[in-house]
C-alpha positions, 0 to 999 in steps of 0.5 A: 243456512241450507234451509234458505238454501234449498228454498232458494233453490226450490223457488228458481226451479220451475222458473229454469224449467219454464226458461228451458222450455221457452228456449228448445220449444220442446219438452225434452231438454226439460225432462231431461234435466229434472231426470239428471236433478233426481237422480244427482239427489238420489245419490246424494240421499243414498250417500247421506243416509249410509248408516256409519260411525261419525 
């Protein structure tokens, strides 16, 4: 289930970035969106990789 959600988001991502570029006619908003998503993914990756007892 998680893998299919990841593939779905990966397939929609380029279309969404292209839509943002077509709407704004600038690369600023799509790049800021990519940076924002990258920061969120990094934070969640660091949280999920913690050395904890489960």
